[in-house]
DSSP file (Angstrom, degrees, kcal/mol; ACC not computed):
  #  RESIDUE AA STRUCTURE BP1 BP2  ACC     N-H-->O    O-->H-N    N-H-->O    O-->H-N    TCO  KAPPA ALPHA  PHI   PSI    X-CA   Y-CA   Z-CA
    1    1 A M              0   0    0      0, 0.0     2,-0.3     0, 0.0     0, 0.0   0.000 360.0 360.0 360.0 128.8 -133.1 -118.2    4.6
    2    2 A S        -     0   0    0      2,-0.0     2,-0.4     0, 0.0     0, 0.0  -0.818 360.0-140.4-111.0 151.2 -135.7 -117.7    1.9
    3    3 A L        -     0   0    0     -2,-0.3     2,-0.4     2,-0.0     0, 0.0  -0.880  10.3-146.1-109.1 139.7 -136.4 -114.5    0.0
    4    4 A A        -     0   0    0     -2,-0.4     2,-0.6     2,-0.0    -2,-0.0  -0.870   7.8-143.2-104.9 138.6 -139.8 -113.2   -0.9
    5    5 A I        -     0   0    0     -2,-0.4     2,-0.5     2,-0.0    -2,-0.0  -0.888  15.5-140.2-101.1 125.4 -140.5 -111.4   -4.2
    6    6 A L        -     0   0    0     -2,-0.6     2,-0.4     1,-0.0    -2,-0.0  -0.718  14.6-132.0 -87.3 131.2 -143.0 -108.6   -3.8
    7    7 A A        -     0   0    0     -2,-0.5    -1,-0.0     3,-0.0    -2,-0.0  -0.684  16.0-158.2 -84.2 131.8 -145.4 -108.3   -6.7
    8    8 A V        -     0   0    0     -2,-0.4     4,-0.0     4,-0.0    -2,-0.0  -0.942  28.0-109.4-109.6 128.8 -145.9 -104.8   -8.0
    9    9 A P    >   -     0   0    0      0, 0.0     3,-1.1     0, 0.0    -1,-0.0  -0.279  16.9-137.9 -59.2 140.2 -149.1 -104.1  -10.0
   10   10 A A  T 3  S+     0   0    0      1,-0.2    -2,-0.0     3,-0.0    -3,-0.0   0.608  98.8  66.0 -73.4 -11.9 -148.5 -103.7  -13.7
   11   11 A T  T 3   +     0   0    0      2,-0.1     2,-0.4     0, 0.0    -1,-0.2   0.230  67.7 133.2 -97.8  15.0 -151.0 -100.8  -13.8
   12   12 A L    <   +     0   0    0     -3,-1.1     2,-0.4    -4,-0.0    -4,-0.0  -0.518  31.9 177.6 -68.2 121.6 -148.9  -98.5  -11.6
   13   13 A E        -     0   0    0     -2,-0.4     2,-0.5     2,-0.0    -2,-0.1  -0.954  21.7-149.4-127.8 146.3 -148.8  -95.1  -13.1
   14   14 A I        -     0   0    0     -2,-0.4     2,-0.7     4,-0.0    -2,-0.0  -0.967   7.3-157.0-115.9 127.4 -147.2  -91.8  -12.0
   15   15 A H     >  -     0   0    0     -2,-0.5     4,-0.6     1,-0.2     3,-0.4  -0.887   8.9-175.8-105.7 105.8 -148.8  -88.6  -13.0
   16   16 A A  T >4 S+     0   0    0     -2,-0.7     3,-0.8     1,-0.2     4,-0.2   0.811  80.4  63.3 -70.3 -30.4 -146.2  -85.8  -12.9
   17   17 A A  G >4 S+     0   0    0      1,-0.2     3,-1.2     2,-0.2    -1,-0.2   0.828  96.7  58.2 -65.5 -30.9 -148.8  -83.1  -13.7
   18   18 A A  G 34 S+     0   0    0     -3,-0.4    -1,-0.2     1,-0.3    -2,-0.2   0.777 101.5  55.3 -71.0 -24.7 -150.7  -83.8  -10.5
   19   19 A S  G << S+     0   0    0     -3,-0.8     2,-1.6    -4,-0.6     3,-0.5   0.379  77.1 102.8 -89.0   6.9 -147.6  -83.0   -8.4
   20   20 A R    <   +     0   0    0     -3,-1.2    -1,-0.2     1,-0.2    -3,-0.1  -0.379  39.2 120.8 -86.9  58.2 -147.2  -79.6   -9.9
   21   21 A A        +     0   0    0     -2,-1.6    -1,-0.2     2,-0.1    -2,-0.1   0.601  41.4 100.7 -97.2 -13.9 -148.6  -77.7   -6.9
   22   22 A R  S    S-     0   0    0     -3,-0.5     5,-0.0     1,-0.1    -3,-0.0  -0.515  76.7-115.8 -75.8 137.2 -145.6  -75.6   -6.1
   23   23 A P    >>  -     0   0    0      0, 0.0     4,-1.6     0, 0.0     3,-0.6  -0.299  24.7-112.2 -65.7 157.9 -145.7  -72.0   -7.3
   24   24 A L  H 3> S+     0   0    0      1,-0.2     4,-2.2     2,-0.2     5,-0.2   0.835 114.9  60.0 -60.9 -35.6 -143.1  -70.8   -9.8
   25   25 A T  H 3> S+     0   0    0      1,-0.2     4,-1.9     2,-0.2    -1,-0.2   0.843 104.1  50.2 -66.1 -32.1 -141.4  -68.5   -7.3
   26   26 A I  H <> S+     0   0    0     -3,-0.6     4,-2.6     2,-0.2    -1,-0.2   0.899 107.6  53.6 -69.9 -39.2 -140.6  -71.5   -5.0
   27   27 A D  H  X S+     0   0    0     -4,-1.6     4,-2.3     1,-0.2    -2,-0.2   0.898 109.3  49.3 -59.9 -39.7 -139.2  -73.4   -8.0
   28   28 A K  H  X S+     0   0    0     -4,-2.2     4,-2.2     2,-0.2    -1,-0.2   0.912 110.5  50.0 -65.9 -40.9 -136.9  -70.4   -8.7
   29   29 A A  H  X S+     0   0    0     -4,-1.9     4,-2.1    46,-0.3    -2,-0.2   0.907 111.9  47.5 -65.0 -41.4 -135.8  -70.3   -5.1
   30   30 A L  H  X S+     0   0    0     -4,-2.6     4,-2.5     2,-0.2    -1,-0.2   0.892 110.3  52.5 -66.0 -39.5 -135.0  -74.0   -5.0
   31   31 A S  H  X S+     0   0    0     -4,-2.3     4,-2.3    -5,-0.2    -2,-0.2   0.891 108.6  51.4 -61.3 -39.6 -133.1  -73.7   -8.3
   32   32 A H  H  X S+     0   0    0     -4,-2.2     4,-2.1     2,-0.2    -2,-0.2   0.924 111.3  46.6 -63.0 -45.6 -131.0  -70.9   -6.8
   33   33 A C  H  X S+     0   0    0     -4,-2.1     4,-2.1     1,-0.2    -2,-0.2   0.899 112.7  49.7 -65.2 -40.3 -130.2  -73.0   -3.7
   34   34 A K  H  X S+     0   0    0     -4,-2.5     4,-2.5     2,-0.2    -1,-0.2   0.887 109.3  52.0 -64.4 -39.4 -129.3  -76.0   -5.9
   35   35 A A  H  X S+     0   0    0     -4,-2.3     4,-2.7     1,-0.2    -2,-0.2   0.903 109.8  49.0 -64.5 -40.8 -127.1  -73.9   -8.1
   36   36 A E  H  X S+     0   0    0     -4,-2.1     4,-2.4     2,-0.2     5,-0.2   0.882 109.9  52.2 -66.8 -37.1 -125.3  -72.6   -5.0
   37   37 A W  H  X S+     0   0    0     -4,-2.1     4,-2.5     2,-0.2    -2,-0.2   0.947 112.3  45.2 -59.3 -49.8 -124.9  -76.2   -3.8
   38   38 A T  H  X S+     0   0    0     -4,-2.5     4,-2.9     1,-0.2     5,-0.3   0.912 112.5  51.0 -62.2 -44.8 -123.4  -77.3   -7.1
   39   39 A R  H  X S+     0   0    0     -4,-2.7     4,-2.2     1,-0.2    -1,-0.2   0.922 113.3  44.6 -60.1 -45.7 -121.1  -74.2   -7.3
   40   40 A A  H  X S+     0   0    0     -4,-2.4     4,-2.4     2,-0.2    -1,-0.2   0.884 114.4  49.2 -68.5 -39.2 -119.7  -74.8   -3.7
   41   41 A H  H  X S+     0   0    0     -4,-2.5     4,-2.5    -5,-0.2     5,-0.2   0.942 112.8  46.4 -64.5 -47.3 -119.3  -78.5   -4.3
   42   42 A D  H  X S+     0   0    0     -4,-2.9     4,-2.2     1,-0.2    -2,-0.2   0.894 112.9  50.7 -62.9 -39.2 -117.4  -78.0   -7.6
   43   43 A L  H  X S+     0   0    0     -4,-2.2     4,-1.3    -5,-0.3    -1,-0.2   0.928 111.4  47.2 -63.8 -45.6 -115.2  -75.3   -6.1
   44   44 A A  H  <>S+     0   0    0     -4,-2.4     5,-2.4     1,-0.2     3,-0.2   0.911 113.3  48.0 -63.1 -42.2 -114.3  -77.5   -3.1
   45   45 A R  H ><5S+     0   0    0     -4,-2.5     3,-1.4     1,-0.2    -1,-0.2   0.862 108.5  54.4 -67.6 -34.7 -113.5  -80.5   -5.4
   46   46 A S  H 3<5S+     0   0    0     -4,-2.2    -1,-0.2     1,-0.3    -2,-0.2   0.783 105.0  54.9 -70.2 -24.3 -111.4  -78.3   -7.7
   47   47 A K  T 3<5S-     0   0    0     -4,-1.3    -1,-0.3    -3,-0.2    -2,-0.2   0.369 124.8-104.4 -87.2   4.3 -109.4  -77.3   -4.6
   48   48 A G  T < 5 +     0   0    0     -3,-1.4    -3,-0.2     1,-0.2    -2,-0.1   0.601  65.8 154.9  87.5  11.7 -108.7  -80.9   -3.8
   49   49 A Q      < -     0   0    0     -5,-2.4    -1,-0.2    -6,-0.2    -2,-0.0  -0.435  49.9-103.3 -70.5 146.4 -111.1  -81.4   -0.9
   50   50 A P     >  -     0   0    0      0, 0.0     4,-2.4     0, 0.0     5,-0.2  -0.282  33.7-107.3 -64.6 158.8 -112.3  -84.9   -0.2
   51   51 A A  H  > S+     0   0    0      1,-0.2     4,-2.2     2,-0.2     5,-0.2   0.862 117.7  53.4 -58.6 -39.9 -115.8  -85.7   -1.4
   52   52 A V  H  > S+     0   0    0      1,-0.2     4,-1.8     2,-0.2    -1,-0.2   0.915 111.6  44.9 -63.6 -44.2 -117.2  -85.8    2.2
   53   53 A R  H  > S+     0   0    0      2,-0.2     4,-2.5     1,-0.2    -1,-0.2   0.886 111.4  53.5 -68.4 -38.1 -115.9  -82.3    3.0
   54   54 A A  H  X S+     0   0    0     -4,-2.4     4,-2.4     1,-0.2    -2,-0.2   0.894 108.8  49.6 -63.5 -38.8 -117.1  -80.9   -0.3
   55   55 A Q  H  X S+     0   0    0     -4,-2.2     4,-2.1    -5,-0.2    -1,-0.2   0.883 110.5  49.8 -67.4 -37.3 -120.6  -82.2    0.4
   56   56 A R  H  X S+     0   0    0     -4,-1.8     4,-1.8     2,-0.2    -2,-0.2   0.921 112.4  47.4 -66.4 -42.6 -120.5  -80.6    3.9
   57   57 A M  H  X S+     0   0    0     -4,-2.5     4,-2.2     1,-0.2    -2,-0.2   0.897 111.9  50.4 -65.0 -40.3 -119.4  -77.3    2.4
   58   58 A A  H  X S+     0   0    0     -4,-2.4     4,-2.2     1,-0.2    -1,-0.2   0.873 107.3  54.2 -64.9 -37.3 -122.1  -77.5   -0.3
   59   59 A A  H  X S+     0   0    0     -4,-2.1     4,-2.0     2,-0.2    -1,-0.2   0.895 108.6  48.6 -64.3 -39.9 -124.7  -78.2    2.3
   60   60 A V  H  X S+     0   0    0     -4,-1.8     4,-2.3     2,-0.2    -2,-0.2   0.912 110.4  51.3 -64.5 -43.1 -123.7  -75.0    4.2
   61   61 A A  H  X S+     0   0    0     -4,-2.2     4,-1.9     1,-0.2    -2,-0.2   0.880 109.2  51.7 -63.0 -37.0 -123.8  -73.0    0.9
   62   62 A Y  H  X S+     0   0    0     -4,-2.2     4,-0.9     2,-0.2    -1,-0.2   0.911 110.7  47.1 -64.9 -42.9 -127.3  -74.4    0.2
   63   63 A K  H  < S+     0   0    0     -4,-2.0     3,-0.3     1,-0.2    -2,-0.2   0.872 111.7  50.2 -69.1 -35.7 -128.5  -73.3    3.7
   64   64 A I  H  < S+     0   0    0     -4,-2.3    -1,-0.2     1,-0.2    -2,-0.2   0.870 109.7  52.0 -68.4 -35.5 -127.0  -69.9    3.3
   65   65 A A  H  < S+     0   0    0     -4,-1.9    -1,-0.2    -5,-0.2    -2,-0.2   0.697  85.0 108.2 -73.4 -18.4 -128.7  -69.4   -0.1
   66   66 A M     <  -     0   0    0     -4,-0.9     3,-0.1    -3,-0.3   -36,-0.1  -0.405  68.7-132.8 -64.8 128.3 -132.0  -70.4    1.3
   67   67 A P        -     0   0    0      0, 0.0     2,-0.3     0, 0.0     8,-0.1  -0.333  25.3 -94.2 -76.7 162.3 -134.3  -67.3    1.5
   68   68 A Q        -     0   0    0      6,-0.2     3,-0.5     1,-0.1     0, 0.0  -0.628  33.0-150.8 -69.9 131.8 -136.4  -66.3    4.5
   69   69 A M        +     0   0    0     -2,-0.3    -1,-0.1     1,-0.2     3,-0.1  -0.086  68.5 100.7 -99.6  34.6 -139.8  -67.8    4.0
   70   70 A N  S    S+     0   0    0      1,-0.1     2,-0.3     2,-0.0    -1,-0.2   0.469  87.4  20.2 -99.2  -0.6 -141.8  -65.2    5.8
   71   71 A S  S  > S-     0   0    0     -3,-0.5     4,-0.7     1,-0.1     3,-0.3  -0.980  78.2-109.0-156.3 163.5 -143.0  -63.2    2.8
   72   72 A L  T >4 S+     0   0    0     -2,-0.3     3,-0.9     1,-0.2     4,-0.4   0.875 119.1  55.9 -63.3 -37.4 -143.5  -63.6   -1.0
   73   73 A A  G >4 S+     0   0    0      1,-0.2     3,-0.9     2,-0.2    -1,-0.2   0.824 100.4  60.9 -63.0 -29.9 -140.5  -61.2   -1.5
   74   74 A G  G 34 S+     0   0    0     -3,-0.3    -1,-0.2     1,-0.2    -2,-0.2   0.723 100.3  52.2 -72.9 -21.2 -138.4  -63.5    0.5
   75   75 A I  G << S+     0   0    0     -3,-0.9   -46,-0.3    -4,-0.7    -1,-0.2   0.447  84.2 101.1 -96.8   2.1 -138.8  -66.5   -1.7
   76   76 A K  S <  S-     0   0    0     -3,-0.9     3,-0.1    -4,-0.4   -50,-0.1  -0.735  78.0-122.3 -82.3 128.3 -137.8  -64.7   -4.9
   77   77 A P        -     0   0    0      0, 0.0   -48,-0.1     0, 0.0    -2,-0.1  -0.367  34.4 -94.5 -69.0 150.6 -134.2  -65.5   -5.8
   78   78 A P        -     0   0    0      0, 0.0     2,-0.2     0, 0.0     0, 0.0  -0.332  43.8-108.8 -64.0 146.2 -131.8  -62.6   -6.1
   79   79 A S        -     0   0    0     -3,-0.1     2,-0.5     1,-0.1    -3,-0.0  -0.518  27.3-125.3 -77.0 143.8 -131.4  -61.3   -9.6
   80   80 A R              0   0    0     -2,-0.2    -1,-0.1     1,-0.1     0, 0.0  -0.775 360.0 360.0 -91.6 128.8 -128.1  -62.0  -11.3
   81   81 A A              0   0    0     -2,-0.5    -1,-0.1     0, 0.0    -2,-0.0   0.457 360.0 360.0 -86.0 360.0 -126.3  -58.8  -12.5
């Protein structure tokens, strides 16, 4: 069995500025969902849950935190008091 090595051009560049098409409100909503995922995962792990169960619980928390995307007001994350 022989292995082939794929050549990657040395001029490959990634421009991060070009991918900045998402509005700031969407970034905030995603940050809120990610924070809820992390909080749920850390809580489950601190209670001694196995990693697989903690990931499942975190996925549910992420989905619950997801706003309704039918209006601009729906994608604004809730304010923290």
